[in-house]
C-alpha positions as CSV (number, residue, x, y, z in Angstrom):
1,X,-20.9,88.0,-34.0
2,X,-19.5,87.8,-36.8
3,X,-22.0,86.2,-39.4
4,X,-21.4,87.6,-42.8
5,X,-18.3,87.3,-45.1
6,X,-17.6,91.2,-45.7
7,X,-17.3,92.4,-41.7
8,X,-14.8,88.9,-41.4
9,X,-12.7,90.0,-44.5
10,X,-12.4,93.5,-42.4
11,X,-11.9,92.3,-39.0
12,X,-9.1,89.6,-40.5
13,X,-7.0,92.4,-42.6
14,X,-6.9,94.3,-39.3
15,X,-5.9,91.4,-37.6
16,X,-3.2,90.9,-39.9
17,X,-1.6,94.3,-38.8
18,X,-1.5,93.0,-35.1
19,X,1.6,91.7,-33.6
20,X,-0.2,89.2,-32.0
21,X,-3.8,88.0,-31.6
22,X,-5.5,85.4,-29.0
23,X,-7.6,82.6,-30.2
24,X,-9.8,80.0,-29.2
25,X,-12.7,77.8,-30.4
26,X,-16.4,76.5,-29.1
27,X,-17.1,73.7,-30.4
28,X,-19.6,70.3,-30.1
29,X,-18.6,66.9,-30.2
30,X,-20.6,64.1,-29.3
31,X,-22.6,62.5,-31.9
32,X,-19.8,63.0,-34.2
33,X,-16.6,61.7,-35.2
34,X,-15.3,65.5,-36.5
35,X,-16.1,68.2,-33.9
36,X,-18.4,70.6,-34.9
37,X,-17.1,74.5,-34.9
38,X,-19.9,76.7,-33.6
39,X,-17.7,79.9,-32.0
40,X,-14.4,81.4,-33.0
41,X,-13.0,83.9,-31.2
42,X,-10.7,86.5,-31.9
43,X,-9.0,89.2,-29.4
44,X,-6.6,91.9,-31.0
45,X,-6.5,93.4,-27.3
46,X,-8.8,93.3,-24.2
47,X,-10.9,95.4,-25.2
48,X,-11.2,94.6,-29.2
49,X,-12.7,91.2,-28.7
50,X,-14.7,89.6,-31.8
51,X,-16.7,86.3,-31.8
52,X,-16.9,83.7,-35.2
53,X,-20.3,82.5,-35.6
54,X,-18.9,79.4,-37.8
55,X,-21.9,77.8,-39.1
56,X,-23.8,81.0,-40.4
57,X,-20.2,81.9,-42.1
58,X,-19.8,78.2,-43.1
59,X,-16.2,79.4,-45.3
60,X,-13.7,80.1,-42.6
61,X,-10.7,80.6,-45.9
62,X,-10.0,84.2,-44.5
63,X,-9.5,82.8,-41.5
64,X,-7.4,80.8,-42.8
65,X,-5.4,83.5,-44.0
66,X,-4.6,84.9,-41.0
67,X,-3.9,81.4,-39.2
68,X,-1.3,81.0,-41.9
69,X,0.4,84.5,-41.5
70,X,3.7,84.0,-40.2
71,X,3.9,87.7,-39.3
72,X,1.2,87.8,-36.6
73,X,1.4,85.6,-33.2
74,X,-1.7,83.5,-32.8
75,X,-2.2,83.4,-29.1
76,X,-3.7,80.2,-28.0
77,X,-4.0,78.1,-24.4
78,X,-3.6,74.3,-25.0
79,X,-3.2,75.1,-28.8
80,X,-2.9,71.2,-30.3
81,X,-7.0,70.7,-30.6
82,X,-7.6,74.4,-31.4
83,X,-5.2,74.5,-33.9
84,X,-6.1,70.8,-35.6
85,X,-9.9,72.0,-35.6
86,X,-9.2,75.3,-37.3
87,X,-6.9,73.9,-39.8
88,X,-9.6,71.7,-41.0
89,X,-12.1,74.2,-40.9
90,X,-10.2,76.4,-42.9
91,X,-7.6,74.7,-45.0
92,X,-4.9,76.8,-43.7
93,X,-1.8,75.2,-41.9
94,X,-0.6,77.4,-38.4
95,X,2.2,79.1,-38.5
96,X,3.8,81.4,-35.3
97,X,2.0,80.4,-32.8
98,X,1.9,80.8,-28.7
99,X,0.9,78.1,-26.4
100,X,0.4,80.2,-22.9
101,X,-0.1,76.9,-21.6
102,X,2.9,75.3,-22.6
103,X,5.1,78.7,-21.6
104,X,3.6,78.3,-18.4
105,X,6.2,75.3,-17.8
106,X,9.4,77.7,-18.1
107,X,8.3,80.0,-15.7
108,X,7.5,78.1,-13.0
109,X,3.6,77.4,-13.7
110,X,2.8,73.5,-14.9
111,X,2.2,73.2,-17.7
112,X,-1.2,71.7,-17.8
113,X,-2.8,74.2,-16.1
114,X,-6.3,75.6,-16.5
115,X,-6.8,78.8,-18.7
116,X,-9.3,79.6,-15.6
117,X,-5.6,78.8,-13.4
118,X,-3.1,80.9,-15.3
119,X,-5.0,84.0,-16.1
120,X,-5.6,84.1,-12.4
121,X,-2.0,83.9,-11.7
122,X,-0.9,85.9,-14.9
123,X,-3.4,88.7,-14.7
124,X,-5.3,88.6,-11.2
125,X,-8.7,87.7,-13.2
126,X,-11.2,85.5,-12.0
127,X,-13.1,83.3,-15.5
128,X,-16.1,81.8,-15.4
129,X,-16.7,78.4,-15.5
130,X,-20.2,77.8,-16.1
131,X,-20.6,78.0,-20.0
132,X,-18.1,75.1,-20.9
133,X,-20.5,72.2,-21.8
134,X,-23.0,74.2,-23.4
135,X,-24.6,73.3,-26.9
136,X,-22.3,76.2,-29.0
137,X,-24.3,75.1,-32.4
138,X,-27.9,76.1,-30.6
139,X,-28.6,80.0,-31.7
140,X,-29.1,82.1,-30.5
141,X,-26.4,81.9,-28.0
142,X,-27.3,83.7,-24.8
143,X,-25.8,86.3,-23.2
144,X,-23.6,84.1,-20.6
145,X,-22.3,82.3,-23.5
146,X,-21.3,85.3,-25.1
147,X,-19.2,86.7,-22.7
148,X,-18.0,83.6,-21.5
149,X,-16.6,83.2,-25.0
150,X,-15.0,86.6,-25.2
151,X,-13.4,86.2,-21.9
152,X,-11.7,82.5,-23.2
153,X,-9.5,84.9,-25.5
154,X,-9.2,88.8,-23.8
155,X,-6.2,88.3,-21.5
156,X,-4.3,86.1,-24.5
157,X,-2.4,89.0,-25.9
158,X,-1.0,90.5,-22.5
159,X,-0.4,86.6,-21.0
160,X,1.8,86.1,-23.8
161,X,4.0,89.1,-23.1
162,X,4.5,88.6,-19.1
163,X,5.3,85.1,-20.2
164,X,8.1,86.3,-22.7
165,X,9.3,88.8,-20.1
166,X,9.4,86.2,-17.1
167,X,11.0,84.1,-19.4
168,X,13.4,86.8,-20.8
169,X,14.5,87.1,-16.5
170,X,15.3,83.4,-16.2
171,X,17.0,83.1,-19.1
172,X,14.9,80.8,-20.7
173,X,13.1,82.7,-23.4
174,X,15.0,81.0,-26.6
175,X,14.0,78.0,-25.0
176,X,10.7,79.1,-25.1
177,X,10.7,80.4,-28.4
178,X,12.3,76.8,-29.7
179,X,9.1,75.2,-27.9
180,X,6.8,77.3,-29.4
181,X,8.0,76.6,-33.3
182,X,6.9,72.7,-33.2
183,X,3.1,74.2,-33.7
184,X,4.4,75.0,-37.6
185,X,5.3,71.5,-37.8
186,X,2.6,70.4,-41.0
187,X,2.7,66.3,-39.2
188,X,0.9,67.8,-36.3
189,X,-2.0,68.3,-37.8
190,X,-2.5,65.7,-39.7
191,X,-4.9,62.3,-39.1
192,X,-3.2,59.4,-37.2
193,X,-3.1,56.7,-40.0
194,X,-5.7,54.4,-39.7
195,X,-3.2,51.8,-39.2
196,X,-2.4,52.8,-35.7
197,X,-6.0,52.5,-34.7
198,X,-5.4,49.5,-32.0
199,X,-3.7,51.6,-29.8
200,X,-7.0,53.3,-29.2
201,X,-8.6,50.2,-28.6
202,X,-9.4,49.1,-24.7
203,X,-10.3,45.5,-24.1
204,X,-10.6,43.8,-21.4
205,X,-8.8,40.8,-21.1
206,X,-6.1,41.9,-23.8
207,X,-3.6,40.3,-22.7
208,X,-5.0,36.8,-23.2
209,X,-5.5,37.2,-26.9
210,X,-3.5,34.8,-29.1
211,X,-1.2,36.1,-31.5
212,X,-4.2,35.3,-34.1
213,X,-6.5,37.1,-32.5
214,X,-5.0,40.5,-32.1
215,X,-4.3,40.1,-35.7
216,X,-8.0,40.2,-36.3
217,X,-8.9,42.6,-33.6
218,X,-6.2,45.2,-35.4
219,X,-8.1,44.6,-39.0
220,X,-11.5,45.1,-37.0
221,X,-10.4,48.3,-35.5
222,X,-8.4,49.4,-38.9
223,X,-12.0,49.1,-40.4
224,X,-13.7,50.8,-37.7
225,X,-11.7,54.1,-37.5
226,X,-12.1,54.4,-41.6
227,X,-15.8,53.8,-41.1
228,X,-16.0,56.3,-38.4
229,X,-14.0,58.8,-40.4
230,X,-16.7,58.2,-43.5
231,X,-19.7,58.7,-41.5
232,X,-18.3,61.0,-39.1
233,X,-19.5,59.1,-36.2
234,X,-18.0,58.3,-32.7
235,X,-16.3,55.2,-33.0
236,X,-18.4,53.6,-30.5
237,X,-21.4,54.6,-32.7
238,X,-20.3,52.1,-35.0
239,X,-18.8,49.5,-32.8
240,X,-18.0,49.7,-29.4
241,X,-14.7,48.3,-28.1
242,X,-15.9,45.5,-26.4
243,X,-18.0,44.7,-29.2
244,X,-14.8,44.3,-31.2
245,X,-13.0,42.3,-28.9
246,X,-16.0,39.9,-28.6
247,X,-15.7,39.5,-32.5
248,X,-11.6,38.5,-32.3
249,X,-12.3,36.3,-30.1
250,X,-15.0,34.0,-31.9
251,X,-12.7,34.7,-35.5
252,X,-15.3,36.9,-36.9
253,X,-15.5,34.7,-40.0
254,X,-19.1,33.4,-40.4
255,X,-22.1,36.0,-40.3
256,X,-24.2,33.9,-37.9
257,X,-21.5,33.9,-35.7
258,X,-21.0,37.4,-34.9
259,X,-23.2,37.3,-32.2
260,X,-22.3,40.6,-30.5
261,X,-23.6,42.3,-33.0
262,X,-27.4,43.6,-32.8
263,X,-29.6,42.6,-35.9
264,X,-29.0,46.3,-37.8
265,X,-24.9,46.4,-36.9
266,X,-24.7,42.8,-38.6
267,X,-27.0,44.0,-41.7
268,X,-25.0,46.8,-41.9
269,X,-21.4,46.2,-40.8
270,X,-21.3,42.2,-41.1
271,X,-19.6,42.0,-44.5
272,X,-17.3,44.4,-44.0
273,X,-16.7,42.4,-40.8
274,X,-15.6,39.3,-42.0
275,X,-13.9,40.8,-44.7
276,X,-11.5,42.3,-41.8
277,X,-11.4,39.6,-39.8
278,X,-10.4,37.1,-43.1
279,X,-7.7,39.5,-43.3
280,X,-6.5,39.1,-39.5
281,X,-6.6,35.5,-39.4
282,X,-4.8,35.0,-42.6
283,X,-1.5,37.3,-41.3
284,X,1.9,35.3,-41.1
285,X,2.8,35.1,-37.0
286,X,5.6,37.5,-38.0
287,X,2.9,40.3,-39.1
288,X,0.8,39.9,-36.2
289,X,0.5,42.7,-33.1
290,X,3.6,42.4,-31.0
291,X,2.9,40.4,-27.6
292,X,2.2,43.2,-24.5
293,X,4.1,40.2,-21.9
294,X,6.8,41.2,-20.0
295,X,10.3,41.1,-21.4
296,X,12.6,39.2,-19.6
297,X,15.0,42.2,-19.1
298,X,11.8,44.3,-18.0
299,X,12.2,44.3,-14.7
300,X,15.6,46.1,-15.7
301,X,14.1,48.8,-18.2
302,X,11.6,50.0,-15.7
303,X,14.5,50.1,-12.6
304,X,16.8,52.4,-15.3
305,X,13.1,54.5,-16.5
306,X,13.0,54.8,-13.0
307,X,16.3,56.7,-12.4
308,X,16.4,58.8,-15.5
309,X,12.7,60.5,-14.6
310,X,14.7,60.6,-11.4
311,X,17.1,62.9,-13.2
312,X,14.5,65.0,-15.5
313,X,12.6,65.6,-12.1
314,X,15.4,66.6,-9.9
315,X,16.6,69.0,-12.5
316,X,13.1,70.0,-13.9
317,X,12.5,71.1,-9.8
318,X,16.4,73.0,-9.2
319,X,15.4,75.3,-12.8
320,X,11.6,75.9,-12.3
321,X,10.5,74.0,-15.0
322,X,7.5,71.9,-15.1
323,X,9.0,67.8,-15.7
324,X,6.0,66.9,-17.5
325,X,7.1,69.9,-19.7
326,X,10.6,68.5,-20.0
327,X,9.5,64.8,-21.0
328,X,6.3,62.7,-20.0
329,X,7.5,59.3,-18.8
330,X,7.1,57.6,-22.4
331,X,9.3,59.3,-23.7
332,X,11.8,58.7,-20.8
333,X,10.9,55.2,-21.2
334,X,11.6,54.8,-24.9
335,X,15.3,57.2,-24.2
336,X,15.8,53.7,-21.9
337,X,15.3,51.4,-24.5
338,X,17.3,52.8,-27.3
339,X,20.4,53.2,-25.1
340,X,23.5,55.5,-25.3
341,X,23.1,54.6,-29.3
342,X,20.0,56.4,-29.5
343,X,18.7,58.6,-32.5
344,X,18.1,62.1,-31.6
345,X,15.6,62.3,-35.0
346,X,13.3,59.7,-32.8
347,X,13.9,60.9,-29.0
348,X,12.8,64.7,-28.3
349,X,15.2,64.7,-25.2
350,X,18.4,64.3,-27.4
351,X,17.0,67.5,-29.4
352,X,17.0,71.2,-29.2
353,X,16.8,73.1,-25.4
354,X,15.8,69.5,-24.2
355,X,19.5,67.8,-24.8
356,X,20.6,71.0,-23.5
357,X,18.4,70.7,-20.4
358,X,19.2,67.2,-19.6
359,X,19.6,64.9,-22.7
360,X,23.3,64.8,-22.7
361,X,23.9,63.8,-18.9
362,X,20.8,61.1,-19.5
363,X,23.1,60.0,-22.7
364,X,26.0,59.8,-19.7
365,X,23.8,57.7,-17.6
366,X,22.4,55.5,-20.1
367,X,26.1,55.1,-20.6
368,X,27.8,54.0,-17.8
369,X,29.0,57.0,-16.7
370,X,30.5,57.4,-13.3
371,X,30.0,60.3,-13.3
372,X,26.4,60.9,-12.9
373,X,25.7,59.4,-9.5
374,X,22.4,59.2,-7.0
375,X,22.0,62.0,-4.5
376,X,20.0,59.9,-1.8
377,X,20.0,63.3,0.6
378,X,18.0,64.8,-2.6
379,X,16.2,61.8,-4.0
380,X,17.5,62.4,-8.0
381,X,20.7,61.7,-10.2
382,X,23.0,64.6,-10.0
383,X,26.4,65.1,-11.6
384,X,29.4,64.1,-9.4
């Protein structure tokens, strides 16, 4: 393993001369808010694979130079989490990324296929799975751990070439390359605003909370998110979701009423919880989180969403694309709710290759164009 700055600098210098390099990370994420990086794997070729000892190296800015080098393709599988971790560890924003998982969705594979399954399909090699839940911070790593880590990146450059060739033969290479350009967006690597913390809270009976209780719950979720980041602790280690829900119900307006808290939690967080609860209770009704109750036209929206999803699924099936790559249900529903006047900047289905593939027809469908009909034999909408 590479554990010194000189060896790392030499490797990065060689890597920056390559057309493409494979990248992967191994980390531990059990008792911290942020994942702790254990190993970074880097492959220049199938017989040229290297492991970086992240804790020993400490400073990974040299790796950041490679990550940000637009002249070298960085090949990863299911890239988003690894790239976010690497961007945080190196201080560099990724450029020129190729995600083999998403690429597979253009050429007949599921865009959620595991690395082991895709390597088997493309290369005919069975990767080991024994070390998927290992402690990557413990040293020394075993021979099995080292071999597992190396195999995760060994075939990535070859897989990229095979996927590009398959896309070329199907006339999908430009679409695939457009999809990969999404990883150049710096916004992908920003932390979600703490103001969105309520969306990650799961509370039994949420639908039965009053508007003011939802406002209190949102302020408590925002406080917990900020505290978890500050202390680098999992959210549940600060307070579990159930405690947030209980605090929202009782009002969180008196230290003696904070029954959901342990004495230690009351001592450590009591004053901050009271402050957050006060913010929520004093918000005017127009600032309360929107009620999740069904709207009067919910049934209409749900029915139209099903028809729009059928159009996406049918078109994807006929063209050999994974429907989940084209659009998840949430994006289809958002477009249905926006209607034919939807803003392309807010709806991925109306931009780039997705608009060409199915977006225009979805707009026609939502606009009531009679040229889009339901084919009862095929089970999805088709152009009449």
